[in-house]
N, C-alpha and C positions, 0 to 999 in steps of 0.2 A: 732236224735237231739231233737225232740219234747219230747220224754220220759225223756231224760236227764234233760231238762229244768223243766219238771213237777216234777222231783224228786230231785231238788236242785243241779243239775250238779253232782250227785253222779255216781259211776261206776254202770254198769248194774247188777253186782252181788249183789248190795245192793237194787235193786228194789224189789217189791213184787215178790215172786217166780214164779207165773204164767206168769208175764211179762218177767222176767229174762229167763225163759225157753220157751218163745214164744208160750205159749198155745193159740190155735186159738181163743177161746172165749175171752180170756183176750185181745188179740191183736185187735179183732173186737170191743170190748167195747172202747178201747183206741182210735181207729180210729174215732169212732163216737164222743167221748167226746172231742177230740183235733183236730177235722177236720180242723178248721180254721188255727191253727198253723202249722199243717202238710202241708196244701196248701201253706202257706207262705214259709216254707223251700223248698218245691218243686219249687216254683216260683224263689226263690233266686238261687237255683242250676241250674234251667233252664236258667236264665239270664247269670250266669257265663259261662255255657256251650256254649251259643250262642255267647257271647263276645269272649271267648277263641278261638272258631272255626273260627270266623271272623278274629281274629288276626293271627292265623296260616295260613289261606288262604291268607291273605295280605302278610305275610312273604314268603310263598312258591312261590307266583307269582313273587317275586323279587329275587328268588334264595337263600333265607335264610331258613335254616332248623333249627328246634328246637330240642335241645339235652336235653332229660329228665333224670330223675333219679328214680330208683325203689328200695327201701330198701327190702332186702330179707324177713325181718320179719315185722309183723304188731303189733300194740299195743294191749294189752289185752283188754283195754277199747275202743274197736273199733266196728264199725258195722260189720266188717269181722268176728270177733270172736263171737260176740253175735248172728249173723245170721247163723253161721256154727260151733257151738261148737264141733261137732263130728270130725271135721278136725284138732283139736288141742288136745294136751295132757292136759286135764282138769279133775278135780274131779267132784263129783256129784253136788257140789255147784257152779261150774263154774270157780274155781280157778285153775291156772296152777299147775301141778305136777312137771314139769321140765321147766326150762327157758333157754334162749339163752345167750351166752357170748363168751369170748375167754379165753384161758388158761393163767397162769402166763408166763411172758416172761421178756426180758431184761428191758422193760419199766415199768413193774408192777409186784411186787412180788405176788400179789393176783389175777392177771388177771383182767378181766372186766366182771361184772355181769350185763347184759343189762336188764334182766327181761322179755323180750318178750316171750309169749308162743311159744312152738315148734310144728311144723306141725306133723300130723300123716301121714308120707310119705307113709306108707303101704296102708292106706285108700285112699290117694290121687292117688296112682298108680292104685288101684283097680277100681277107678272111672274115669280112663283115664286122670287124671290131669285136669279135666274140670274147677275147680276153678281157677287154675293157667292160663289156656288158656284164660278164661274171663278177668283175671287181666291183662295179657300181651296185649291182644287185646285192652282193654280199654286205657292203657297208650300209645300204639302205634297209637291209633286214635288221641290222644292229642299231640303227639310228632312225630318226624321223626326218631329219634335215641334215645336209652335209655341205661343208664349205670346200670348194675345189681350190686347193692351194696353187699359186702361181698360174692363175687362169690365162694370163696373156700368152703363155707358151702354146696354148691350143690354136692361137692365131699365127704366132711366129715365135721361135725359140732360138736361144743363143747356143751355138754348137762350138765346142772347143776341142781341138786335137788332143788326144789323151796324153801325149808326151809333153804338153805345155804345163808349166808350173803355175801360170796365172791365166786369167780370162782374156788377156789383151788380144791374143791372136785368134779369137773366135770370130764367128760370123753368123748372121741371121739365116735361118732356114724357115720355110713355110710350115706351119703346123697343119693339123688335119682340118681345122676350120669347121664350117657349117655341116659338112658331110658327117663328121663325127657325132655332132649333137642330134642330127636327124636320125642317125642310127640308134643312138641311145634312147631317144624319145619313142621311136618305133618299137624298140624292144621292151622298154620299161614304163612307157606312158609319160605323164607329166613328171618333170624332173624337179624334186624338192631340193634345189641346189642354190647356194650363194657363191658368187664368183669373187675370189680374192683378187681384186684389181688395184691393189696399192702400188705406189711408185709411178713411174713414167708409163702412161697408157696411151696408145695410139688411137686415132679415130676408127681404125679397122677393128680393134679389140672392142671398143664401145659398140660398134655396129653389130658385132657377133653377139654380145650380151643382149642388145635390144631385140635382135631377131628371135631369140629364144626366151625373152622376158626374164632374164636372170638378174636378180638384184646384185649390186656391187657392195662395196664396203666404204665406211668413213670412220676414221679414228680421231676422236676429239683431241688427243694430244698433239696431232699434227696441224691443228687449225690456227695456232697463234704465232708461229714463227715469223711471219711477215709483218705482224703488227697491224695488218690491214683487214678490213671486213670482206675480202674478196675470195677467201679460201673456200673451196667446195666442201671442206671438212667442218665448216661452221654450221650449226643447226639451222640457221635461217636460210642457208643455201641448199638444204637437203631436198631430195626428191623422195617420193613415196617408195619407190622400188629400191630400197636400200637397207642394209644392215649397219646400224650405227653402234660403235663401240667406244667405251671410255678408254680402252686399251686392249691389245691382244696379248697372247702368250709371249710375243716377241718384244713387247714394250715394258718399260718400267711400270710399277704400280702407279695409280693416280697420285697417291700421297708422295711416293718417291719422285715422280716427275715434277710435282709442284715444288718440292724441295730443291731439285736441280734447277728449275726455272727461276726460282726466287734468288738463288745464289749466283747463277751464271748467265742468265739471259734476261736482262732487265726490260728490253722492249717487249718480248713475249709475255713477261710477267705482268707488266702494266696493262697490256691489252687484255690478257686473260682475266685479270681482276675486274676490269671495266666491263668486259663482255658478259661474264658470268655473274656480275654483281656480287662479288665476294666480300660482303660487308659483315665481317665477323662470323661467317659461316664456314663449316668444314668443307673444303674443296671437293672431296669425293662425293658427298651427298648432293652438292650443288650441280656437279657434273652429271650425276645420275638423273637428277630431275630435268636437266636441260635436254638430255636425250629422250627421256620418257615423254616429254611434251612436244617433241619434234614430230614432223610428218613421216619420218622413216618408219617403214613397215615393221622392222625388227630393231629392238634395242638390247644390247648385250653388255653385261658387266661381269668381269672376273670377280670371283669371290673375294679376292684380296682388296678390290676397290669397294665392295659392299662393307667390308670390315675396316676399311681405312688404314690398311697396313702399309708400311714403308718399304724401301728398296730391299730389305732383307727377305721379303716374301716374293721377290720377282721370280717369275717362272723360268725365263730363258733369256740369254744374251746372245743374239745372232753372231756367228763367227767364233764364239768361244766353245771349245770342244769338251770342257769339263765343268763340273759344279752347276749343271743345269737340271731342271725338272726335279728339284729336291723338295720343294715346298709341299706340305701336306696340310689339309684342313683337319684340325682336331675337333672332336665333339664339343669340348668346352668353349670353343670359339664362337659357336652359333648361339645367337640370342633371339628370343621371340620378338623383341622390339625391332630388330632388323628385318625379319620376315614380315611383320605387320606394316612397317614403313614401305617396303617394296610393294606389298599388296595394295596399300592405299594409293601409292603413286600410279600403279598399273590401272587401278579402277578410275582414278581421277582423270587420267588422260586416255581412257577408252581402250586400254590394252588388255584388260581382264575384268570380268564381272566381280563385284564385291559379294562374296558368299555370306559373310557375316556382317550385318549392318551395325553390329555393336562392338566393332573393334575399337579398343580404347585409343584415345589420342596419345601422342608421344608423352611418356613420363618425363618428369623433371630432369632425371639423369640423362635421358635421351636428348632432350633439348639442350642440355649443357654440352653434350658431345658435338651437336651441330653448331651451336653458337658458342664455341669454346673461347676464342680470343680474337681480338681485332686482327684482321689481315693487313699488315702494313708492309712497307717496302722491304723490310728486313726479316719478315717473319719466316720461320722454318716450321714445316708441318711434319 
């Protein structure tokens, strides 16, 4: 961080070559020259670590676990790549020779070119996956459970030549597979991990998840597009070893999704109304209840869906490089009635014990919010 500031926030590949290549003498000079700023960054990171650890301890003592997220890839302009360039496919100047992405599919004719450098899995394996062990140990110290993003790349990943502007010219490469997870399990014990297995998943990926008993994911918003009851994202098709979501950070909010379906996707709209029995009830609470009473081991709801917020509260739009991750929860948005309702649902469907047997039933205003207006073919929520 200090060196980035000293060089106008440029990428590490644009720094003087001795610093970019971490030559010991150059680093020693930089440490002396920028000692005060380095101490400042260390102190800020110390404060964050202390505050986060205190927050986690506070939550854990009250039966609350923190669910984290770990992207499979790291950014090229990161401390990870600068400190360990040999673990990535880079040229002599530090630039990637191949980058990550996904191939063309139904949603994109040119696929997705993410641009992250790709790991030297051969060297990772040779070194006993120590870098990954440290990475997982660190995130599991900060959280209690972690989602491994783009899990399918551990079985096979899409490799794109760095000079290509799209993902079309990429090809599949074998990922580290079972050897990686055996090494993680040997080093860290039981893995409190959820595998992000959304999209097109091969039998080989499923077999890898099953071998290590890793739960996958189901997103309710994806369940209704076909208009048929055969989607594995429908609650009646769930398996126990699963994390079920109303939506993730990459989806619209449930209310925003329902608005979109109502206006633009009549078949999905009709099927969702019928399946969820949306007879005058607010879709977000009906969806939450549907996942609560499913057999899925985990049920996950973004706060935006608990509050019934529309598209303006959406967290992220994949492929859009700006105006993301701006929504913030304000203290005045939280209501006791929402917390009580979640607690009742969790207790009713065996997901949590009811600590207070005298929690009041929903107040009239709360009932009005759930039974707001009839859901008809043209309704907007």
